[in-house]
N, C-alpha and C positions, 0 to 999 in steps of 0.2 A: 554613435549611439550613446544616449545618456546612460550613465552607470546604473541608474535605477531600473533600466529595462533588462539588464543582464539576468536578474533572478526570474523575471517573467519569461524570458526566452528559454531559460533552463527548464522552467515548468512546462512550457509548450513542447519542449523536446521530450519531457516525460510523457505528456499526453500522446505525442506522435509515436513514441515507442509502444505505448499500449495499443493504439490504433493499428500500427503495423504488425504487432504481435497477433492481433485478432485476424488480420488479413492473412498472415502466414499460416495460421491454423486452418483457415478455409482453403488455402492453397496446399494443404497437407505438408507444409514445411515446418514440422514441429520443433526441430532443433533451432531453427531461425526464430520461431515464436518465443522460445525460452530465452534466446539471446536478446531479443528486443525487450522482454520483461526485465532482464538483468540490466540493460542499458537504462531502462526506466528507473531502476533502483539507484543507479549512479546519478542520474539527473535529479531525482528526488532528494538525494543526500546533499547535493551541491546547491540546489536552489535556495533552500532555507539558510544554509551556511553563508552563501553569497549575500543573501538579503541582510543577514545580521552584520556581516563584515562591511557592507556598503551603506549601512544605516537606511535600508530600503524596505524594511518590514512594514506591511500594510494589511488592512482588512481585505482589500482586493486580492493581494498575493496569497493570503491564507485560504480564501474561498477558491481561487483558481487552482491552487495546489491540491485541495481536496477533490475538485472536479476531475483533475488529471489522475489523481490516485484511484478514483472510482473505476476509471477505464483501465489503467495499467495494472492495478493490484486487486481490484474487485471483480472486474468482468473478464479480462483477458485470461487470467489463470483458471477461472471457472470454465470458460469455453474450451481451453486447452485440456483440462481434466476431463471434461465431458467427451470431447472427441477422441482422446487417447484411451480412456478407461471406462468412464461412467456410462457411455452410450450402450455398453453391454447390458446394462440394467434397465434400459428403456425409460419409462416415465419416472421411476425411482431415481435413476441417475440424473435425469434432467432436473428433478426437484431438488436434489442435493446440490447440484451446481448453482441453481437459483438461490438456495439457502445461503450459500457462501457469499454470493453477490449482495443479497439482502443484509447479511451480517456486516459486510463492508460498508454499505451505504449508511446503515444505522450507526456504525462506529464513527464514521467520518462526520456525520451530522451532529452527534453528541460531542465530539471533539471540538468542532467549530463553535457550538452553542455554549458549552460550559467548561471545557477542560483545557483549552490551549495555553492557559497561563499557570496551570498547576505544576508542581515540581515532579510529578510522576504521571505516566499514562494510566488511565483507568480503562481497562480492556486492552487486549492485544492489538498493537498498531497494525493497520491493514498491510503495509509492506511485509511485516514479519509473518502475517498469516499467509500471504502470497508465497513467501519462501517455503513455509511449511507445506503448503499445498503442492508446490512443485516437487518438493522432496518426497512427499507421499506418493505422487504419481510415478516416481521412479521405481516403486515396488510393483507397479502394474497389477495389483490385486484389486478388483473392483470393490470388494467389501472392506478392505483396508482403507481404500481411498474414501469410501462412504463414512467409515468411523472417524478417520482423521479430519475429514472435511466438516463433519458435524461438530467435532471437538473444537476445531479452529473457529468455526462460526460462533459457537458458544463463547469461546474466549474473547472474541472481538466485542461482543455485547455484554460481557460479564463486568463485574466490578473489581476484578483482580487488578492489582497494581503492578505495573511494569516500569523499569527504569526509563527515565527521560534524559538521555545522554547529553542533550544540549543544555540542560539545566544543572548538570552535576558540577561543572566547573564553577568554582566560587570566585566571584569578582573580587579582585584585590582591594578595592575601595570598601567593600562590605567587611572584609577581614580587618582592615585598619580601623574602621568605624566601631568595631566591637571592642577594641583595646582602650 
């Protein structure tokens, strides 16, 4: 397998993790769903890192990564939150779960269109929002989950700045060029 396919395969594993998390929710295997979302986080962490290390960064890879992230971190956690907690609130719960997914898709579209080369994230990254949603579901209070989901959704589309850890490391050549 050509080395440039490795990041793509990792991204597809991220997508598969999200898909399997959704399946696990429908099968009422909630712990397994959470585990698959966590696997997705690992694959998402390593696909970009691997692409940079193998000099395989591409527009295709960026777009594929965002599509996988929508499923794994935008849809799967929302469906899980709905089935575990938000369904108790009927239509309101469904609307809140949908709001989270809409926030995720808007955040990822904005990232791809104008922010991927900035030194900070503008708006909460979708994987971080997914972690926040999973943590809030652990409290199992429907109204707490509603409030935290609305806050996370707003943070994703906000203009708040968040650290962009892959850009923090200063290239040695840039440092030497400054002297």
